[in-house]
N, C-alpha and C positions, 0 to 999 in steps of 0.2 A: 797259194802262198807259198808251200815248202820251195815248190821248183822256182818261183822268178826270186825268192833268196839266193838259192845255189847258183841261179844263171847270172845275179845280179852280182854275184862273189867271183865269179868265172870259175867254179866250181864244176858246173854242168853248162854244155851249150846243145842247142839244137843239132839232132844227127844231119850232116847233108852231106855225107860222103857215100856213093852208091854201094848200098847193100843188093846183090844179086838174090833173087828167090827170096825176101822176106816177106811176108805175110803182113800186109797193113790195114789193120782195122780199122772203121770208118769212125771217126771223131779221135782216132789216139793219135798222141805226138809223140815222137824219139829221141832224146837227148843221150848226148854221151858225157861222161868224165875224161876231162883229157889228162890228167894227173892218176887214174885207174877209180874202180868205187869206193877203194879205202879213203880215199880223200873224202868223200862227203862222210862216213864214219868221223874221219879226223877232225875236220869240222865241226860235226858237234858234239864231241868230246870236248874240244878246246872251248865252245861256247857253254859248256855245262860247267866248267870250271872243274870237273871230277879230278881227283888223284888217282891215275890208271895203272893198272898194274896188268903185264901182260905175263904171258907163257906160265898160265897158274892153275893146273889141270884139277881141278874140284873132284873129290872123290867121295865124301859123306856131309851130309847134313842131319845135325840133328838137335834138338829141343834141350837146353842148357839156364835152367834158371830165368825164364821169361824170353831166353832171346836165342838163334840161332846160332852154332857153332856150325862152322863151316872148314874142314880139313879138305887139307889137297895133297899131292902125292908128294909135294916136296915141301919142307915150312914147318912149323906150328900151326896149330888152326885157329881160328879168328871168330871173334863174337860180331853178329850184327843184328840191326835192330829188323831189318826188312832184307827179303833175299829175291830179287830177280831172276829167273832163269829164262834165259835166251837162246838159248842151244837145241840144237833139232832134237823133235821129240824125244825120240830112243835115247839117248844119249838122259835124259831126264828120268826115263824108266831103268837105269842103270846105275844110278845114284844109291849109294847106301848109306844106311845110318836111319834115323827115325822117320826119315821120308818117306820109306818103303810101306812103313804102316798106316802113313797121314794120307798118302793117296786113298782115297775112299774106293769101293769096286767099281762102281758105275764111272767116274773118273777114268779109272784106271783101264778101264773096257774104251772109253773115247781114246783116251792116251795112245792105246796099242794099235787102233782102227786107221791113224796116222801111215801112209807111205808116201817114201820118196824115188824119185828116180837116181840110178847110178851112170857117172858115166868117170871118162877119165879126159884130162886135158894137158895139151902138150904146146911147150912154148918153144920155139927154135928163135936164137939170138943171133944178130948178124953185127961186124965190123959199120964203123959210121962210113957211109959212101956205098954201101953196099947197093945195084939196084934191082929191085924184084918185078919184073916188068909183067903185071896183068893187069886187063883195065878195071877193076872192082878193089873195094876196099874190104869187101867182105861177101861171103857166098856162103848160101845154104843148100846143103848137097842130099838131092834124093834118093839117088841111085844107087850107093855106097852100101856097102855093108857095117861098113866101120867109122868114118867119117860123117860128120853131120854140118858141120859149121866151119869153115875157116877161115880166118882174118888177119888183114896185116896190118897189125895194130896203131904201129903210126899213125897212119894213111886214115884208118875206121875213125881215129881220135883229133882227124885233123891238123898233128905236133908234128908235121916233116920237117927234118932242120938238117943239115949236113953233119954238124957235129953229132949226130946221136943216130947210133947204127939202126936198123929197122927191125922188129920183131913180126914174127907168126903165132898165131893163136889159133889151135885145131881144137875140137870139142869132136868128141866120139858119137856114135848114139845110143839112145838110151839103152839098148838091145844087146850090143858090143859091151857097153860098159857094166852090164849086170851079168854078162858069159862071164867075163874076165875081171869080177871084182877082186878074187882071193889070188891070184895068176902074180907072175914075176915081175912087176914092174920092169924091168929092162928088157924082157919078150916080148910086153904087151908095146911099149915105146917102137920095137923093131917094125911089129905088125902097122903099125898105125904111120910108121915112116915109108913104110913099101906101099901102101894104101895110096899116099899124101904122092909119093913120086909119079904115080901112073895118073892124079888127079891134076899134078902142076908137076910138069916133068921139068920145067923152066928155071925152078924154085934151085938157089944155090947152096952151096954147102955152109950151114949153120957155123960158127965158132962154137956156140955152147947149146943145150937144150936139156929143156927141164920137160918130167914127165909126173902129172900129179895126178893121185888117184882121186875121184871125189865122190866118199860114197852116198852124201848124201844133196846130192844136187840141187832138182828144185821137189817141192811139194805136189807129188799126183793126188794125194787126196787130203785135206788137210782136217782137223777137229771139226765133225758136223756140229751144226746148228750154233755156233761160239759166238761170242762176241767181241774175241781179239787177243781175250787170256781167258786162263780161269787161276781164281784164289784154291789153292791147297789147303792153306790156313791162315785164321784171320787175325789173331792177336798170339806170339805174333804175325805178321804177315809175310806169308811165300804164298809167291804168284808167277805164273810163267805164260809166257805170249810168243811172238816172234812168227817169220811167215808159216810156220805150222797150222796157227791158228787163225790165218785169212788164207794168201796164196804166195807163190813167189815171184813177184816184180815189186818196183817200190812202192808205188800206191798200196798194197799189201802189208811192207814195213811199215809203214806212214801210220796207218789205219790200227793196225796192232800196238803199234808204241802209243797212239793218242789214246786208245781204253788203257793198256797199262797205265799211262799217268794218270788216269781218270782213278782210279782205282787206289792208285796209290797216295793220292795228296791228301787222303784224309788222315793216313798213317803218318805224315809228317811235323 
């Protein structure tokens, strides 16, 4: 039903563009978000009617008079009746305040067992009208120590247009990502570009480039034997969820979200 709704709203479309080297699992269907994956999140936030604040880095969570006091890097602390945490699991364990003692030993061990792959993503952006002469929209690379995936992003999303310049997205291998996790991004960018030049020598020179370190890319080991969420404190409710409690795909995120909703409902 989630897919049907998102497809009917034009937020998701079936993937029709050619993707070389993709492993297709029997019975699975692949979709693409033409306006980017953030459009899925924005759609649900709009549906919720929630008042959303961005760029608020949470640092401390503490109990104050039966409510949660949440402190952030900038600005005064705020109080809440229910707190739901869906950031990567290692970032939950980095939070300060009463939460440190609220997470019991067994939960701490479970949370510490979660692991993520790390990688870099490189974006190359071109002026409108630039031609990129390759026969595929995306390609998985199996024989390169640096690059795992290349996508001509507007082609993959099926939104090619003379008014919008094409963009190329490159993901590194997990091994390369972990080996260079704390390297200078400018150096990493040059290494990726040199490999890309060898794989696709016909690529024109981009007008701009963005290199993104992706420390928590995909969950390689989720919280074991977990129903998609974990209650850290009942009254007031402090609960955590996300793909770290299921798996890193859309189905995994929906599964955790449904589980969180069921657990939160009695507290509303």
